[in-house]
N, C-alpha and C positions, 0 to 999 in steps of 0.2 A: 321455497325459491320455485319459481320455473320448472329447471331443470329437475331438482329433485321430487315433483309431484308429478313428471314424467318419466322416472327412474321405472316405475315398474310395468308399464305398457312396453317400455324401449325393451326391458328387458326379452320380453316376448319377440320386438322385432328385430330380431338378427333372422328373424324368419323374412324380415325383409330383404333379404338376399332373394327375396321373391319380385323384391321392388329394388333393393341395391345391385342385387348381383344378376339374377334373371332374367328380369324383365327387360325383353327387344323392344326397339324404339320401332313403330309399325312402319318407316320406311326401311328397317333391316333386315324385316320377319320376313319377308319374301327371299332375298337377297338371300338370306341364310339358308332357305330351306332348297335354294338351286344349287349350295356348295356343294361341291363331291368331295364328302369325306369316306375312309374306308369304312366300312360296316364294323371291322375289329383288324385287330394289330396284324398285320403281315409277316410275320420272322419271315418267310423266303424275301419277301421285297423289302425288308429290311438287309439279309444279307448279302443280298444281288447291290443296293444301295452301296454299300461297305466295298463292295468289290471294286467303284472307280480306280480306274489310275489317277494319276497327279495328270495325265495328259488330258484323260476325257474331262476334270472335274478344273484343271488351269490353279487348281490352286500345290503349292510346296510345301507338304509335308516335312517334317525332320526325320529323317533318314530310318531311324530306329523305329521311330511311331508311324510309317509308311508299312514297316518292314513287319510292325504289329498287326495291322489290319488282318493279315489272313490267319489270327487266331481268331477273329469274331466270329468262325462258324466250330470255335469250341465254348459258346458260351453256354452256359446252363441257363434253358428256359425250357416253358412247357411247350406241349404240340398245342397249342391253339385252336385249332381245325378240328384236333383229332376230340379237343375236351367237347366241344360245338357235336362234335359228331355222336357221343354217348349222352347229351342231354336230352332231359323227357318234357323241359321247355318247352310248350306247344306252340309259342311264339318267336318264328327264326329270327337269328341275331340283326338281320337287312331291316325286317320289318320295326323290330325293337328302338332301335337305330331313329328309323322314322318318325314313331312314336315319341320318343323323349326329346327330337326337336320340334312337333307339334305341338307338345305341350309349351314348348319354353315361348313359343309362338303363339301360345292362344291362351295363354295366362290370365284369365279373371271375364274369360268369354265361355267358355265350357267345362264344365265339373268333372273333374280328370278325380277324384280323391276318391280312393273305399274308404268302407267305414270306417277300417280298423287301421284308416290312414295316421302316421307319425311322422312327425319332422325334429330332426335332430340335427344341432349344428356344435360349433366346436364349445359354447358357454351355452348355450341355449338349448332346453328341450331333455328327455322326448315332450312333445307338443302331439297333442289327439285332433282331431279335425276340427271341430269345432273352435279349441283354443286359435290355432292355427288361421283359422278363417278371419276367428274377431281382431286378430292382431294386424292381420293385414288391412283390414277394414280402417283401423284408426290412426294409418300416419301413411300421407301421398309424400315417399322421394322424389318424385318428379317433376314436383312444383318445386322444389330446392336444385335442383341437378335438371332441366329438361333438355339437355345432351346425354344426358345417359349412354352409355354405352357397354353393355356386359363384355362385350369381343369373345363371343361363345364359341369354341373350338374344339376338337379334338376329338368327336365323339365314337363311345366304342363300347362293347359290351365285355361284360366282365366274365372270364372263362369261368373262374369258380363258383360264381352266383349268376347264372345266364339267362336270371331275369331281371338283371341291372345293368342297366346303363351307366357308365362313366362319362364325363367331359369339364372342361376348363374353359374358366371366363379369366380376365383381366380387366376388370370393369375402370371404363375411365370416365371423369364427367366433369362439370364444371359450376362451382356455388351460383349461380345469378340468382336465386328466390329464397323468398324466407326460412328458414328454418328453426324450429322449437323457439322461436319469436326473437331469433337473432337475424341482423339483418345478411344480406348476401357479402362474402368476403372476395368474389370472384377466383377464388384459389381453383385449380386446375387440379382435382386429385386423381393420382392414378395407383390403383389396388396392384396391390403382388398377385402373380396367379393362384387363384385356387381351383380346389377340385371340388366338384361337386359330383350328387349321382341319384339316380330316380329309377324306383326298384317297381315294377309293373305283378302286379295277377295275372290271369288267364285272359280275364276280359280285358285287356289293356287298361287297366284303372290302374292310379300308383299308391300302393303301400307304404312308401318312405322317403322320405324326401332329406337327401343331407347337403349342406350347404357349406361354403366360408372357409374350407381346410386349405390353408397355405401352406405353399410350395416351398417357398423360399423368402423368406420375414425380411431380406435385404431387401426387395425390392421396392419400389414404389415411394409412396411420401403419405403412408397411413399407418406409420409403425410398426408397420408389419401385422397390420390388424385386418382381418377380412368383414365379410356383409358389411351391416351398415354401422356396426361399431369402427371401422376402418373408417368410413367415410367421414364421420362424424369428430373423430378425431384429427384429420387432416384440415377440417375447418375448426378445431380451438373449442370444439364439444365434447370432449372425448370425456366419458365417465371414469371417477374415482374411483376404481375394484378394479380387480385383476381381469378381466377381461375386457374394459373397456379403456386399457391404457397398452403402450408395449412395453413386454416382457424386460423384464431385468437380465441383465448379462451373468450368464451361470459362472462360477465360481470355474477355473482353470483349472 
């Protein structure tokens, strides 16, 4: 069948979170780059936010939970700023975040990938540079979902790997074009929030790309699946193997 013949390319094509989860519509790209994201998580700012009183927020917490807010100061967490200050990686966090956003906005237009590049997803990979590029060239998800929007957000540098930028996506799109020989279903697909990351070398080239790691599999209508497998499942084209179908309920 057509789907069976397509299976091997599709295994490579969870890499198409670069089309299913990473691709930014041109109309959204400039707006995204103008959006002001913190370059990394600021613990002091978070603590300040938690100290807001009921009067300031206009909310009414349960009294014991309002009282518990003072314990936020005792939450164990790493000193992110101190960790960055001891980093030997030459690209500072603010610039690294801009590099990640620029990559997302210019995919397919600039060769960002280092020769030792690796692509790693929950089901697929690791793939080398050429395998990844070949996979991308063989599939056009935007024909099937022309309004696809990744909803990229929360770009931040990893304090444990200061050459790595983490960010989140929540892909949404409507199936209005042909897909693997199937007519449009006009289903609006809403994927769960997923964690992606881009790792850079000292030249600003990408050495590793990770995509599709679902944060909450109860969100959306993709059966808890991320990447291209989630889009396919939502429109009735999910593959009959563990990575292409929702996870079965664990033994309680």
